[in-house]
C-alpha positions in Angstrom: 170.6 95.0 70.4 167.9 95.7 72.9 164.6 97.1 71.6 162.8 99.6 73.7 160.0 100.6 71.3 157.9 98.7 68.8 155.9 101.1 66.5 153.5 99.3 64.2 151.1 100.2 61.4 147.8 98.4 61.1 147.0 97.9 57.5 149.4 95.5 55.8 151.4 95.0 59.1 149.4 93.9 62.1 146.2 93.1 60.2 145.7 90.2 58.0 144.1 90.7 54.6 140.7 89.9 56.1 141.1 92.8 58.6 141.7 90.5 61.7 144.6 90.0 63.9 146.2 86.6 64.0 146.8 84.7 67.2 150.5 84.5 66.6 150.7 88.3 66.2 148.7 88.7 69.4 151.0 86.4 71.3 154.1 88.2 69.9 152.8 91.6 71.0 152.0 90.4 74.5 155.5 88.8 74.8 157.1 92.1 73.8 155.1 94.0 76.4 156.1 91.4 79.1 159.7 92.0 78.1 159.3 95.7 78.8 159.1 96.8 75.2 156.8 99.8 74.6 154.3 99.1 71.9 152.7 102.0 69.9 150.3 101.7 67.0 150.7 104.3 64.2 148.1 104.5 61.4 146.6 106.8 58.9 143.1 105.7 60.2 140.8 107.8 62.4 140.9 107.2 66.1 137.4 105.8 66.4 138.0 103.2 63.7 141.3 102.2 65.3 139.8 101.4 68.7 138.0 98.1 67.8 141.3 96.8 66.4 143.2 97.7 69.6 140.4 96.0 71.5 141.1 92.8 69.5 144.7 93.1 70.5 143.9 93.9 74.1 146.2 96.8 73.8 145.9 99.9 76.0 148.6 102.0 74.5 149.0 105.4 73.0 148.0 105.5 69.4 149.2 107.7 66.6 146.4 108.3 64.2 145.4 110.5 61.2 148.9 110.0 59.6 150.7 111.4 62.7 148.6 114.4 63.3 147.0 113.1 66.5 148.2 111.1 69.5 145.5 109.8 71.8 145.4 107.8 75.0 143.3 104.7 74.4 142.2 104.4 78.0 141.0 108.0 78.6 140.6 109.1 75.0 142.6 112.2 76.0 144.5 114.0 73.2 148.2 113.8 74.1 149.4 115.8 71.1 148.0 117.2 67.9 149.5 118.9 64.9 146.7 120.2 62.8 147.2 122.2 59.7 146.6 126.0 60.1 143.2 127.1 58.7 145.0 129.2 56.1 146.4 126.1 54.5 143.1 124.2 54.4 
């Protein structure tokens, strides 16, 4: 099977219990990227609290934040997609 996309959560997946990223994880992600696998981070966190973690990983990839409601480009901070609740439901 050939993988084309690797979508990963942060808490409990990429991050260790102390909130850091292990060297082995960092190397595995870079190897996946070199092999042409697209890496996407998906998290319930806010965009601005996710950026420092992506910097640790040296990842410049789209990130899905706010539990899937927002997709941002980490290079430009441009919103690529959003799916906000209508005001009537809030």
